[in-house]
C-alpha positions as CSV (number, residue, x, y, z in Angstrom):
1,M,14.0,123.5,-137.0
2,Q,16.4,125.7,-138.9
3,V,13.8,128.5,-138.9
4,L,13.7,128.3,-135.1
5,S,17.4,128.4,-134.9
6,G,17.6,131.2,-137.4
7,S,15.1,133.3,-135.5
8,G,17.3,133.2,-132.4
9,A,15.1,130.7,-130.5
10,T,17.0,128.8,-127.9
11,N,14.2,126.6,-126.6
12,Y,11.3,124.8,-128.2
13,R,8.5,123.3,-126.1
14,F,6.4,120.5,-127.5
15,S,4.2,117.7,-126.2
16,I,4.6,114.0,-126.7
17,S,1.2,112.2,-127.2
18,W,0.7,109.4,-124.8
19,S,-1.8,107.8,-127.2
20,R,0.7,107.9,-130.0
21,L,3.5,106.2,-127.9
22,F,1.2,103.7,-126.2
23,P,-2.0,103.2,-128.3
24,G,-3.2,100.5,-125.9
25,G,-2.8,102.9,-123.0
26,K,-1.1,100.5,-120.6
27,M,2.4,101.8,-120.5
28,D,3.6,98.7,-118.8
29,V,5.9,95.7,-119.5
30,N,3.1,94.0,-121.4
31,E,2.7,96.8,-124.0
32,Q,5.5,97.7,-126.4
33,A,5.9,101.3,-127.3
34,N,5.0,102.3,-130.9
35,V,8.5,102.2,-132.5
36,E,7.5,104.6,-135.3
37,A,6.4,107.2,-132.7
38,V,9.5,106.8,-130.6
39,N,11.6,107.2,-133.7
40,H,9.7,110.3,-134.8
41,Y,10.1,112.0,-131.4
42,N,13.8,111.0,-131.3
43,D,14.3,112.6,-134.7
44,V,12.5,115.8,-133.6
45,I,14.7,116.0,-130.5
46,D,17.9,115.2,-132.4
47,N,17.1,117.8,-135.0
48,L,16.4,120.5,-132.4
49,I,19.7,119.8,-130.7
50,D,21.6,119.7,-134.0
51,C,20.2,123.2,-134.7
52,G,21.3,124.5,-131.3
53,V,17.7,124.6,-129.9
54,T,17.0,123.0,-126.5
55,P,13.9,120.7,-126.5
56,V,11.5,121.2,-123.6
57,V,9.3,118.1,-123.7
58,T,6.0,117.5,-121.9
59,L,3.7,114.5,-122.0
60,Y,0.2,115.4,-123.3
61,H,-1.8,113.1,-121.0
62,F,-5.3,114.4,-121.8
63,D,-5.1,112.7,-125.2
64,L,-6.3,109.4,-124.0
65,P,-5.7,106.2,-126.1
66,Q,-9.0,105.1,-127.6
67,V,-9.0,101.9,-125.6
68,I,-9.2,103.9,-122.4
69,Q,-11.7,106.3,-123.8
70,D,-13.9,103.3,-124.8
71,Q,-13.7,102.1,-121.1
72,G,-15.1,105.4,-119.8
73,G,-12.0,107.6,-120.0
74,T,-10.7,109.2,-116.8
75,S,-14.1,108.7,-115.1
76,Q,-13.7,104.9,-115.0
77,K,-13.1,103.3,-111.6
78,K,-10.3,101.1,-112.8
79,R,-7.7,103.2,-114.5
80,S,-4.2,102.5,-115.7
81,P,-1.6,103.4,-113.1
82,F,-0.3,106.1,-115.3
83,C,-3.7,107.7,-115.9
84,A,-4.4,107.5,-112.2
85,N,-1.1,109.3,-111.4
86,C,-1.9,112.1,-114.0
87,I,-5.2,112.7,-112.4
88,L,-3.7,112.7,-108.9
89,F,-1.0,115.3,-109.8
90,Y,-3.1,117.5,-112.0
């Protein structure tokens, strides 16, 4: 982070992995987020801000959780609502 700041970078773009945050792929009230992943991304964002670098965050949605991949991935007829929305918008 300090290298970014020292190089004059003002922004840093990175992706958050859906499968890391929600390994079960549901992203609903029945599945809790992976606390370690949430803490990791919070630390990255906090460190960037502390170094004067603005985080630009995207959700890397093509990295499917294994449970969804095992059910046929994005080709399955019954998708999670989040996965269906990603396909609809992209």
